[in-house]
C-alpha positions as CSV (number, residue, x, y, z in Angstrom):
1,M,-22.2,-1.4,26.3
2,D,-25.1,-3.4,27.8
3,T,-23.7,-6.9,28.0
4,T,-27.1,-8.3,29.1
5,S,-28.6,-7.5,25.7
6,P,-28.3,-9.8,22.7
7,V,-26.1,-7.3,20.9
8,G,-23.9,-6.8,24.0
9,R,-23.5,-10.5,24.5
10,T,-22.6,-11.1,20.9
11,A,-20.0,-8.3,21.0
12,L,-18.5,-9.8,24.2
13,T,-18.4,-13.3,22.7
14,A,-16.8,-11.9,19.6
15,L,-13.8,-11.0,21.6
16,A,-12.8,-14.7,21.9
17,P,-12.2,-15.3,18.2
18,I,-10.5,-11.9,17.9
19,V,-8.0,-13.0,20.6
20,W,-7.6,-16.4,18.9
21,G,-6.6,-14.5,15.8
22,T,-3.3,-13.6,17.6
23,T,-2.3,-17.2,18.0
24,Y,-0.4,-17.6,14.8
25,V,1.7,-14.4,15.2
26,V,2.5,-15.2,18.9
27,T,3.4,-18.8,18.0
28,T,5.7,-18.0,15.1
29,H,7.4,-15.0,16.7
30,M,7.6,-15.8,20.4
31,L,7.6,-19.6,20.9
32,P,10.3,-22.2,20.3
33,D,10.0,-23.9,16.9
34,G,9.1,-27.6,16.5
35,H,7.1,-28.1,19.7
36,P,3.5,-27.6,18.7
37,I,2.0,-30.2,21.1
38,F,4.0,-28.9,24.0
39,A,2.7,-25.4,23.1
40,A,-0.8,-26.8,23.1
41,L,-0.2,-28.3,26.6
42,M,1.1,-25.0,27.9
43,R,-1.9,-23.2,26.5
44,A,-4.4,-25.5,28.2
45,L,-3.2,-27.1,31.5
46,P,-1.8,-24.2,33.5
47,A,-4.7,-22.0,32.6
48,G,-7.2,-24.7,33.6
49,L,-5.5,-25.3,36.9
50,L,-5.4,-21.6,37.6
51,A,-9.1,-21.3,37.0
52,I,-9.8,-24.1,39.4
53,V,-7.7,-22.5,42.1
54,I,-9.4,-19.1,41.6
55,T,-13.0,-20.5,41.6
56,E,-12.3,-23.3,44.2
57,K,-14.7,-25.5,42.2
58,L,-14.2,-29.1,41.1
59,P,-16.5,-31.0,38.8
60,R,-19.2,-33.2,40.4
61,G,-20.9,-36.3,39.2
62,S,-21.2,-36.6,35.5
63,W,-19.2,-33.4,35.0
64,W,-16.0,-35.2,35.5
65,W,-16.4,-37.2,32.3
66,K,-18.2,-34.3,30.5
67,S,-15.3,-32.0,31.2
68,L,-12.9,-34.5,29.8
69,V,-14.9,-35.0,26.7
70,L,-15.5,-31.3,26.1
71,G,-11.8,-30.5,26.9
72,T,-10.6,-33.2,24.5
73,L,-12.9,-31.9,21.7
74,N,-12.3,-28.2,22.2
75,M,-8.6,-28.2,23.1
76,G,-7.0,-31.7,23.5
77,A,-7.7,-32.8,20.0
78,F,-8.3,-29.4,18.3
79,F,-5.0,-27.7,19.2
80,P,-2.7,-30.5,17.8
81,L,-4.9,-30.9,14.7
82,L,-4.7,-27.1,14.2
83,F,-0.9,-27.2,14.4
84,I,-0.6,-30.2,12.1
85,A,-2.8,-28.4,9.5
86,A,-0.6,-25.3,9.8
87,Q,2.6,-27.3,9.3
88,H,1.4,-29.2,6.2
89,L,-0.6,-26.4,4.5
90,P,0.0,-22.7,3.7
91,G,-1.5,-20.6,6.4
92,G,-4.3,-19.4,4.1
93,A,-5.5,-22.9,3.3
94,A,-5.4,-23.9,6.9
95,A,-7.5,-20.8,7.9
96,T,-10.0,-21.5,5.1
97,L,-10.5,-25.1,6.4
98,G,-11.0,-23.7,9.9
99,A,-13.7,-21.3,8.6
100,T,-15.8,-24.3,7.7
101,Q,-16.6,-24.7,11.4
102,P,-20.0,-22.9,11.2
103,M,-21.2,-25.4,8.6
104,F,-20.3,-28.3,10.9
105,V,-22.1,-26.6,13.8
106,A,-25.2,-26.1,11.7
107,I,-25.4,-29.7,10.8
108,L,-24.6,-31.0,14.3
109,A,-27.1,-28.7,15.8
110,V,-29.8,-30.4,13.8
111,W,-28.7,-33.9,14.9
112,I,-27.7,-33.2,18.5
113,L,-29.9,-30.2,19.5
114,R,-32.8,-31.1,17.3
115,E,-32.7,-27.5,15.9
116,R,-34.2,-26.7,12.5
117,L,-31.5,-26.2,9.8
118,S,-31.4,-22.5,9.1
119,G,-31.1,-21.8,5.4
120,W,-30.3,-18.2,6.1
121,R,-27.3,-19.0,8.4
122,T,-26.2,-21.8,6.2
123,L,-26.1,-19.4,3.2
124,W,-24.0,-16.9,5.1
125,G,-21.7,-19.6,6.4
126,F,-20.8,-20.4,2.8
127,V,-20.4,-16.7,2.0
128,G,-18.1,-16.4,5.0
129,I,-15.9,-19.2,3.8
130,V,-15.6,-17.5,0.4
131,G,-14.7,-14.2,2.1
132,V,-12.0,-15.8,4.3
133,A,-10.6,-17.7,1.2
134,M,-10.3,-14.3,-0.6
135,V,-8.4,-12.9,2.2
136,V,-6.0,-15.7,3.1
137,L,-5.5,-17.9,0.0
138,G,-2.5,-17.0,-2.1
139,P,-1.8,-18.0,-5.7
140,G,0.6,-20.7,-4.5
141,A,-1.7,-22.3,-1.9
142,G,-1.3,-26.0,-2.4
143,I,-3.3,-28.8,-0.8
144,D,-1.6,-31.6,1.2
145,A,-3.7,-34.6,2.1
146,T,-2.4,-34.8,5.6
147,G,-2.9,-31.1,6.3
148,A,-6.4,-31.1,4.7
149,L,-7.6,-34.0,6.8
150,A,-6.1,-32.4,9.9
151,G,-7.8,-29.1,9.2
152,I,-11.2,-30.7,8.5
153,A,-10.9,-33.0,11.6
154,G,-9.9,-30.0,13.7
155,A,-13.0,-28.0,12.6
156,A,-15.2,-31.0,13.2
157,S,-13.7,-31.7,16.6
158,M,-14.3,-28.1,17.9
159,S,-17.7,-28.0,16.3
160,T,-18.8,-31.1,18.2
161,G,-17.4,-29.6,21.4
162,V,-19.3,-26.3,20.7
163,V,-22.7,-28.1,20.2
164,L,-22.2,-30.4,23.2
165,T,-21.3,-27.4,25.3
166,K,-24.6,-25.9,24.3
167,K,-26.5,-29.2,25.0
168,W,-25.0,-29.8,28.4
169,G,-25.1,-26.2,29.5
170,R,-23.5,-25.3,32.8
171,P,-24.2,-26.7,36.3
172,E,-26.2,-24.5,38.6
173,G,-24.1,-22.4,40.8
174,V,-20.9,-22.8,38.7
175,A,-19.3,-19.7,37.2
176,P,-18.3,-19.5,33.5
177,L,-14.6,-19.3,34.6
178,A,-14.9,-22.6,36.4
179,L,-16.5,-24.4,33.4
180,A,-13.7,-23.1,31.2
181,G,-11.1,-24.2,33.7
182,W,-12.6,-27.8,33.8
183,Q,-12.4,-28.1,30.1
184,L,-8.9,-26.6,29.8
185,T,-7.7,-29.0,32.5
186,G,-9.3,-31.9,30.8
187,G,-7.8,-31.0,27.5
188,G,-4.4,-30.4,29.1
189,V,-4.4,-33.8,30.8
190,V,-5.0,-35.5,27.5
191,L,-2.0,-33.7,26.0
192,I,0.5,-34.5,28.7
193,I,1.8,-37.8,27.4
194,P,1.8,-36.9,23.7
195,A,3.6,-33.6,24.4
196,L,6.3,-35.2,26.5
197,L,6.8,-38.2,24.3
198,I,6.6,-36.6,20.9
199,D,7.8,-33.0,21.4
200,G,9.6,-33.0,24.7
201,V,10.4,-29.8,26.6
202,P,12.1,-27.1,24.6
203,A,15.6,-26.3,25.6
204,D,15.4,-22.6,24.8
205,I,12.5,-21.3,26.8
206,G,13.4,-17.7,27.5
207,L,11.5,-14.7,28.6
208,R,10.0,-14.1,25.2
209,A,8.6,-17.7,25.1
210,I,7.3,-17.4,28.7
211,A,5.4,-14.2,27.7
212,G,4.0,-16.1,24.6
213,Y,2.9,-19.0,26.7
214,A,1.3,-16.6,29.2
215,W,-0.6,-14.8,26.5
216,L,-1.9,-18.0,24.9
217,G,-2.8,-19.5,28.2
218,I,-4.3,-16.7,30.2
219,I,-5.7,-14.4,27.5
220,G,-6.0,-16.8,24.6
221,A,-7.4,-19.7,26.6
222,L,-8.7,-18.8,30.0
223,V,-10.3,-15.4,29.2
224,A,-11.3,-16.2,25.7
225,Y,-12.9,-19.6,26.4
226,T,-14.8,-18.2,29.4
227,L,-16.4,-15.6,27.1
228,W,-16.9,-18.2,24.3
229,F,-18.6,-20.8,26.4
230,E,-20.9,-18.2,28.1
231,G,-21.8,-16.9,24.7
232,I,-22.6,-20.4,23.5
233,R,-24.9,-20.9,26.5
234,R,-26.8,-17.6,26.0
235,L,-26.9,-17.2,22.2
236,Q,-28.0,-19.3,19.2
237,V,-25.2,-21.8,18.6
238,T,-24.9,-21.5,14.8
239,A,-24.9,-17.7,14.9
240,T,-22.2,-17.8,17.6
241,A,-20.1,-20.2,15.5
242,L,-20.2,-17.6,12.6
243,L,-18.3,-15.2,14.9
244,G,-15.3,-17.6,14.5
245,L,-14.8,-16.1,11.1
246,L,-13.1,-13.2,12.9
247,S,-10.2,-15.4,13.9
248,P,-8.6,-16.0,10.4
249,L,-9.4,-12.4,9.5
250,V,-7.5,-11.0,12.5
251,A,-4.7,-13.5,11.9
252,A,-4.4,-12.3,8.3
253,G,-4.5,-8.7,9.3
254,L,-1.8,-9.1,11.9
255,G,0.3,-11.1,9.5
256,A,0.1,-8.2,7.0
257,V,1.0,-5.7,9.7
258,V,3.9,-7.7,11.1
259,A,5.3,-8.6,7.6
260,G,4.6,-5.1,6.3
261,E,2.6,-6.4,3.4
262,E,-0.2,-4.3,1.8
263,L,-3.6,-5.8,1.3
264,T,-4.8,-6.3,-2.2
265,S,-8.2,-5.1,-3.4
266,M,-9.4,-8.8,-3.5
267,Q,-8.3,-9.2,0.1
268,I,-10.1,-6.0,1.2
269,A,-13.2,-7.3,-0.6
270,G,-12.9,-10.6,1.1
271,F,-12.7,-8.9,4.5
272,A,-15.9,-7.0,3.7
273,L,-17.7,-10.1,2.5
274,A,-16.7,-12.2,5.6
275,L,-17.7,-9.4,8.0
276,V,-21.1,-9.0,6.2
277,A,-21.6,-12.8,6.5
278,M,-20.8,-12.7,10.2
279,V,-23.1,-9.8,10.9
280,A,-25.9,-11.2,8.7
281,G,-25.7,-14.5,10.4
282,Q,-26.5,-12.9,13.7
283,L,-29.8,-11.6,12.3
284,V,-33.1,-13.5,12.0
285,P,-35.0,-12.5,8.8
286,S,-38.6,-11.5,9.5
287,R,-41.1,-14.1,8.4
288,R,-44.0,-12.2,6.9
289,E,-47.1,-14.0,6.0
290,P,-47.7,-14.0,2.3
291,V,-50.1,-11.4,0.9
292,I,-52.7,-14.0,-0.2
293,G,-52.6,-15.5,3.3
294,R,-53.2,-12.1,4.9
295,V,-56.1,-11.3,2.6
296,A,-57.7,-14.7,3.2
297,A,-57.3,-14.3,7.0
298,A,-58.8,-10.8,6.8
299,S,-61.8,-12.1,4.7
300,H,-62.4,-14.9,7.3
301,T,-62.3,-12.4,10.1
302,G,-64.8,-10.1,8.3
303,V,-67.2,-13.1,7.7
304,D,-66.9,-14.2,11.3
305,R,-67.8,-10.7,12.5
306,I,-70.9,-10.5,10.2
307,R,-72.0,-13.9,11.5
308,S,-71.4,-13.0,15.1
309,S,-73.4,-9.8,14.6
310,G,-76.3,-11.7,13.0
311,R,-76.4,-14.1,15.9
312,R,-76.6,-11.3,18.4
313,H,-79.5,-9.7,16.6
314,Q,-81.2,-13.1,16.6
315,G,-80.7,-13.6,20.4
316,G,-77.8,-16.1,20.0
317,S,-74.7,-16.2,22.0
318,P,-71.7,-14.2,20.8
C-alpha cells in the first residue's frame, strides 16, 4: 500500500479509530473496576513520556501551552467525559453520542479554519450517526441527563482538539511521534490530581491489568494518536473525522464476539450504512458545469473565434 497517496494515508489514519474500538473490551475485561480517571491517566502520561524519551524532543516557545491545550481537549478532558458517559448510559447510547463528532468538526472547521461547510460530508455525517445507532442502540437504551451531557461534551472537546490540531499543524523538524507525545503528556499532567484525589490507585493491579494499561497506552494512545494527528495534518479534517465512525463499529463487533451474541439484520444493515457513509465522506463529488452554462460558453467561444477571424482578414490584431 502506497502510504504517500491519499488512499494510503486515509487507510493508515483509519487504523487509529479501529484500535480505539478495542478500548471498551480492554477496559471491561482487563482493568480494575471503578477507577476510570486513573485508567485515563495511565493511558496518557506514560505513553507521552515514552514518546519524549524516544524522540528526545521537548516543546519550544508557544508549543508548551499549545501542547497543554491540545492534550487537555484530546485526552485530559475527553477520556474522563467518555468514561462518565459510559457509566451513566448504555454502551450503545454513549457510542451514538460519540458518533456526532464529525458534525462538530464540520461546524468548527467553518469557524476556526474558515472552510466552506460541505453539504456532502454533512449529509454523510448524519447518515453515519444513523448507521451507528442501528448497530449499537438496543430497545432498552435509556437517556440519562448526566451521561448525555458528558457524551456531547466529550465529542465537542475532541472535535475542538482535532480542528485546532489541523490549524496549528506541526513544528518544522518535529516528528509525528513527538507531537503525539507532547499532547499525551499534557493531557496526562491535567489528569494527575483528579485521578489521585477521586479514584486513587487500584489495589488489585495484576498482570492482566498491566497488559491492559500497556495496550491502551502504547497501541491505543501512542501509536494510534501518532497516526491520527498525522492524518489530520495531511487530509481534509471533516473527512478524517468521519473515519471515527469505525470506533463504535469495532467496539460493537468485538462486544458481540466476546459475548457470543449474533448480530441482527438491523445491526448488519447499520454496519453497512455507517461504512458507506464513512467511505462516501472521503470522496469529493465532481462539480460539473450545468448544460446551459456549457452551451452558453461554447456559443461565446464560437462567436469570439468568428470575430477574431474577421479582424485578421481586415488586418487587425488577433
